[in-house]
C-alpha positions in Angstrom: -33.5 -14.8 -9.5 -31.7 -16.6 -6.7 -32.4 -16.5 -3.0 -29.1 -16.0 -0.9 -28.3 -15.4 2.8 -27.7 -11.7 3.5 -25.1 -10.1 5.9 -26.0 -6.4 6.6 -23.0 -4.5 7.7 -22.0 -0.7 8.0 -19.4 -1.2 5.3 -19.3 -1.8 1.5 -17.5 -4.7 -0.1 -16.1 -4.0 -3.7 -15.6 -6.7 -6.2 -12.1 -8.2 -5.8 -11.7 -6.5 -2.4 -10.7 -8.6 0.6 -11.6 -7.8 4.1 -11.5 -9.6 7.6 -14.8 -10.2 9.3 -15.4 -11.3 13.0 -18.3 -13.6 13.0 -19.9 -13.8 16.5 -23.8 -13.6 16.3 -25.5 -17.0 16.3 -27.3 -16.3 13.0 -24.1 -15.2 11.2 -22.3 -18.2 12.6 -25.1 -20.4 11.0 -24.7 -18.5 7.5 -21.0 -18.6 7.4 -21.0 -22.3 8.4 -23.3 -23.0 5.6 -21.3 -21.1 3.0 -18.2 -23.0 4.1 -19.8 -26.4 4.1 -21.5 -25.8 0.7 -18.6 -23.6 -0.8 -21.2 -20.9 -1.5 -21.5 -17.2 -1.3 -23.5 -14.8 1.0 -24.6 -11.3 0.1 -22.9 -8.4 1.9 -25.2 -5.4 2.0 -24.4 -1.8 3.3 -26.7 -0.9 6.2 -26.7 2.8 7.2 -29.2 5.0 9.1 -31.5 4.8 6.3 -31.7 1.1 6.2 -30.4 -1.5 3.8 -29.2 -0.8 0.2 -30.6 -2.8 -2.6 -27.2 -3.3 -4.3 -24.7 -5.5 -2.7 -21.7 -7.8 -3.3 -21.6 -11.5 -3.2 -18.8 -12.6 -0.8 -16.9 -15.7 -0.5 -14.8 -17.0 2.4 -11.5 -17.6 1.2 -9.8 -18.3 4.5 -10.8 -19.0 8.1 -8.2 -17.0 10.1 -9.2 -18.1 13.5 -11.8 -20.6 14.8 -12.9 -20.2 18.4 -14.3 -23.0 20.5 -17.6 -21.2 21.0 -18.0 -21.0 17.3 -16.9 -17.5 16.7 -14.5 -17.1 13.9 -12.5 -14.6 12.0 -12.5 -15.0 8.3 -11.1 -13.3 5.2 -13.7 -12.7 2.5 -13.5 -11.5 -1.0 -16.0 -9.5 -3.0 -17.4 -11.0 -6.2 -20.4 -10.4 -8.3 -22.8 -7.4 -7.6 -26.4 -8.1 -7.1 -29.7 -6.3 -6.8 -32.1 -7.3 -3.9 -35.7 -7.6 -5.4 -37.4 -8.8 -2.2 -36.4 -9.5 1.3 -37.4 -13.0 2.4 -37.6 -14.8 5.7 -37.7 -18.3 7.2 -34.1 -18.4 8.4 -32.3 -17.1 11.4 -30.6 -14.6 9.1 -32.1 -12.3 6.5 -32.4 -13.7 3.1 -33.3 -12.0 -0.2 -34.3 -12.8 -3.8 -31.5 -11.5 -5.9 -30.4 -11.2 -9.5 -26.8 -10.0 -10.8 -26.1 -6.4 -11.6 -24.4 -6.3 -14.9 -22.3 -3.6 -16.5 -23.4 -1.8 -19.7 -21.1 -2.0 -22.7 -19.2 1.0 -21.9 -15.4 0.4 -21.3 -12.9 2.9 -20.2 -10.6 4.5 -22.8 -7.0 3.4 -22.9 -5.9 6.9 -21.9 -8.1 6.9 -18.8 -6.7 3.4 -17.9 -3.1 4.9 -18.2 -4.1 8.0 -16.3 -5.7 6.1 -13.5 -2.6 3.9 -12.9 -0.4 7.0 -12.9 -2.5 8.6 -10.2 -2.5 5.5 -8.2 1.3 5.0 -8.6 1.7 8.7 -7.5 -0.4 8.0 -4.4 1.7 4.9 -3.6 4.9 7.0 -3.7 3.4 9.8 -1.5 2.3 7.1 1.2 5.4 5.0 0.7 3.0 2.2 0.2 4.0 -1.4 -0.9 0.4 -2.0 -2.2 0.7 -3.8 -5.7 -0.2 -1.8 -8.7 -2.7 -3.9 -10.8 -1.9 -4.6 -14.6 -3.7 -2.3 -17.1 -5.7 -5.1 -18.4 -7.3 -6.1 -15.1 -11.0 -6.6 -15.6 -13.0 -3.8 -13.8 -9.8 -1.9 -13.1 -11.9 0.8 -11.3 -12.7 -1.8 -8.6 -9.2 -3.1 -8.4 -7.9 0.3 -7.8 -10.7 1.5 -5.3 -10.3 -1.6 -3.2 -6.7 -0.5 -2.6 -7.5 2.8 -1.1 -9.4 3.7 2.1 -12.7 5.2 1.0 -15.9 6.1 2.8 -18.7 3.6 2.7 -21.0 6.1 0.8 -18.3 6.6 -1.9 -17.8 2.9 -2.3 -21.6 2.3 -2.5 -21.6 4.9 -5.4 -19.0 2.9 -7.1 -20.7 -0.3 -6.4 -24.0 0.9 -8.0 -22.5 2.5 -11.2 -22.9 0.1 -14.3 -20.4 1.9 -16.6 -16.6 1.1 -16.2 -15.8 4.4 -18.0 -17.8 6.4 -15.5 -16.5 4.3 -12.6 -12.8 4.8 -13.6 -13.2 8.6 -14.2 -14.6 8.7 -10.7 -11.8 6.8 -9.3 -9.4 9.1 -10.9 -11.1 12.0 -9.0 -10.9 10.2 -5.8 -7.1 9.4 -6.3 -6.4 13.1 -6.9 -8.3 14.1 -3.8 -6.6 11.4 -1.7 -3.0 12.7 -3.0 -3.9 16.2 -2.2 -5.1 15.3 1.3 -1.8 13.3 1.9 0.2 16.3 0.7 -1.9 18.8 2.9 -1.3 16.5 6.0 2.5 16.3 5.2 2.9 20.1 4.9 0.9 20.5 8.1 3.1 18.0 9.9 6.4 19.8 8.6 5.1 23.2 9.8 4.2 21.8 13.2 7.7 20.3 13.5 9.2 23.7 13.1 6.4 25.6 15.0 5.9 27.5 11.8 9.3 29.2 12.1 12.6 28.9 10.2 15.0 26.5 11.9 18.3 28.5 12.2 20.2 25.8 14.2 
């Protein structure tokens, strides 16, 4: 097991996902400063009304976007290895924990599921006129690569984070992509009806 610094946040970071963070609390300035100096990772944990989750993601700072004179900074982080917290530890200004990697079972996704997931994602891109890149079929942990490109609720992302089967995860991502496409289409139809006040335009 390895002890790492923990950064609890009301968000979930998936492997391969990149997100900006604004660092302003002194304890997290210290944590991120150490990670930058030592080229090391910290653990990002989802914190909700029930407390800290035990499964999180190691995060690496890949770019300092802005550095302020008072030590605050905007950074871009990327999700890496998942971990399980076995015990919360202390002694630092920031929370630390004894952790071990969370590994997948040997349960890969079927080629048909991979193709289906990519088709669904491409369809969603077309509906939203998005320029988000379509990941290659051979991408490791394709489920995370796809989920990281879609806006999902934290609880859903945590569910994906805790799953240890790529087959199960990709099937779940397919369901989420279908739901997302249906929601986009509903919003589009509602907008079209609102534009015509629900009546046929005879002009």
